[in-house]
C-alpha positions as CSV (number, residue, x, y, z in Angstrom):
1,M,-2.0,-10.2,15.2
2,E,-3.1,-7.1,13.9
3,E,-4.5,-6.0,10.5
4,H,-2.9,-2.8,9.4
5,F,-4.3,-0.7,6.1
6,F,-1.6,1.9,4.4
7,Q,-1.0,2.8,0.9
8,C,2.0,0.8,-0.9
9,P,4.5,3.5,-1.9
10,Y,5.1,2.3,-5.3
11,C,1.4,1.8,-6.7
12,W,-0.3,3.9,-3.9
13,E,-3.1,1.5,-3.7
14,E,-4.3,0.6,-0.3
15,I,-2.8,-2.3,0.9
16,S,-3.3,-4.3,4.4
17,M,-0.8,-6.6,6.3
18,L,-0.7,-8.6,9.5
19,L,1.6,-7.4,12.1
20,D,2.7,-9.1,15.3
21,T,1.8,-7.3,18.3
22,S,4.1,-9.4,20.7
23,V,7.2,-8.4,19.1
24,P,8.0,-4.5,20.3
25,Y,10.1,-3.5,17.4
26,Q,10.3,-4.8,13.8
27,V,12.2,-3.9,10.8
28,Y,11.1,-6.0,7.6
29,V,10.5,-6.2,3.8
30,E,7.4,-7.7,2.5
31,D,6.1,-7.5,-1.0
32,C,3.0,-5.4,-1.9
33,E,0.2,-7.7,-2.8
34,V,-0.8,-5.5,-5.7
35,C,2.2,-4.6,-7.7
36,C,4.6,-7.2,-5.8
37,N,7.4,-4.5,-5.1
38,P,9.6,-4.8,-2.1
39,I,8.0,-2.8,1.1
40,E,10.4,-1.9,4.1
41,L,8.3,-1.8,7.2
42,T,9.3,-0.6,10.7
43,V,6.8,-1.0,13.2
44,R,7.2,-0.4,17.0
45,Y,4.5,-1.4,19.6
46,E,4.2,-0.2,23.4
47,D,2.0,-2.2,25.6
48,Q,0.8,-4.0,22.5
49,Q,-0.5,-0.8,21.0
50,L,0.9,0.7,17.7
51,T,2.8,3.6,18.2
52,E,5.2,3.8,14.8
53,F,4.6,2.3,11.5
54,S,6.1,3.3,8.3
55,A,6.3,1.6,4.8
56,S,9.1,2.8,2.7
57,D,10.3,1.9,-0.7
58,I,13.8,0.1,-1.0
59,E,16.1,2.1,-3.1
60,Q,17.8,0.2,-6.1
């Protein structure tokens, strides 16, 4: 597991989430710890090195 810091696409606060380095490609939704809005996370690892990360709002 690796802690990754980024800005929430809704409230712009810096937040962190734990990422699983053992899964090469992940897309999932997790709520912001500040504003509680859902964030879609896309994460890609190669050789347990983070190569892609995006955090986007979910259009409703």
